[in-house]
C-alpha positions as semicolon CSV with decimal commas, in nm:
position;residue;x (nm);y (nm);z (nm)
1;M;0,000;0,000;0,000
2;K;0,115;0,351;-0,074
3;T;0,143;0,593;0,217
4;L;0,080;0,966;0,219
5;H;0,252;1,124;0,520
6;L;0,105;1,454;0,637
7;D;0,260;1,663;0,914
8;A;-0,009;1,908;1,021
9;E;0,082;1,945;1,387
10;E;0,105;2,323;1,372
11;L;-0,254;2,337;1,245
12;G;-0,386;2,170;1,559
13;L;-0,624;1,942;1,368
14;D;-0,836;1,698;1,567
15;F;-0,937;1,350;1,455
16;N;-1,246;1,466;1,261
17;A;-1,055;1,738;1,076
18;C;-0,783;1,487;0,985
19;L;-1,047;1,242;0,865
20;K;-1,199;1,503;0,633
21;L;-0,856;1,591;0,497
22;A;-0,771;1,222;0,453
23;E;-1,097;1,161;0,265
24;A;-1,029;1,458;0,036
25;N;-0,679;1,327;-0,039
26;A;-0,811;0,975;-0,102
27;R;-1,069;1,111;-0,349
28;H;-0,796;1,311;-0,524
29;L;-0,559;1,014;-0,549
30;L;-0,804;0,724;-0,594
31;G;-1,125;0,874;-0,726
32;E;-1,423;0,736;-0,536
33;A;-1,280;0,569;-0,227
34;M;-1,395;0,389;0,087
35;L;-1,242;0,413;0,432
36;L;-1,155;0,060;0,545
37;S;-0,987;0,116;0,880
38;F;-0,833;0,381;1,102
39;Y;-0,628;0,439;1,415
40;D;-0,655;0,732;1,657
41;R;-0,356;0,734;1,893
42;D;-0,501;1,019;2,104
43;R;-0,792;0,799;2,215
44;N;-0,619;0,462;2,154
45;L;-0,910;0,379;1,924
46;E;-0,900;0,158;1,618
47;S;-1,156;0,050;1,365
48;P;-1,256;-0,218;1,315
49;N;-1,246;-0,260;1,690
50;G;-1,006;-0,530;1,808
51;V;-0,812;-0,581;1,482
52;S;-0,483;-0,545;1,668
53;E;-0,556;-0,812;1,929
54;C;-0,392;-1,083;1,719
55;H;-0,107;-0,853;1,610
56;Q;0,069;-0,816;1,945
57;G;0,440;-0,808;1,875
58;C;0,392;-0,782;1,496
59;D;0,559;-0,519;1,281
60;T;0,232;-0,445;1,097
61;P;-0,052;-0,291;1,302
62;G;-0,387;-0,467;1,279
63;W;-0,569;-0,177;1,113
64;I;-0,317;-0,173;0,828
65;D;-0,319;-0,552;0,785
66;Y;-0,700;-0,548;0,785
67;A;-0,713;-0,288;0,507
68;K;-0,437;-0,451;0,303
69;N;-0,621;-0,784;0,302
70;R;-0,943;-0,617;0,186
71;G;-0,812;-0,426;-0,114
72;G;-0,667;-0,120;0,058
73;T;-0,421;0,074;-0,154
74;L;-0,371;0,404;0,033
75;I;-0,268;0,493;0,388
76;V;-0,300;0,857;0,496
77;N;-0,077;0,900;0,802
78;F;-0,091;1,219;1,010
79;Q;0,191;1,318;1,243
80;H;0,384;0,992;1,243
81;G;0,093;0,767;1,339
82;R;-0,122;1,002;1,547
83;H;-0,414;0,947;1,308
84;V;-0,395;0,681;1,036
85;F;-0,663;0,616;0,770
86;C;-0,665;0,329;0,518
87;F;-0,863;0,351;0,193
88;M;-0,951;0,140;-0,108
89;P;-1,072;0,264;-0,447
90;L;-1,432;0,184;-0,547
């Protein structure tokens, strides 16, 4: 999967603002796209819930592995993993 790294710390964006920006970038790069998974380090929240339970000690986080195995092609990564969004083209 390709990764778009965005460093927007000085903008003070919260999770929802990062999600909107990630969706806009996914549409620009993939056309119509669907969000497959995400991670929010601030709240230690992942979706789908529990995808990292079987990835303890693995190099690849569960939310990335989940998306990769379901056709994901794009990761939008804010601030070195603070908020991570995985998309697939439709």
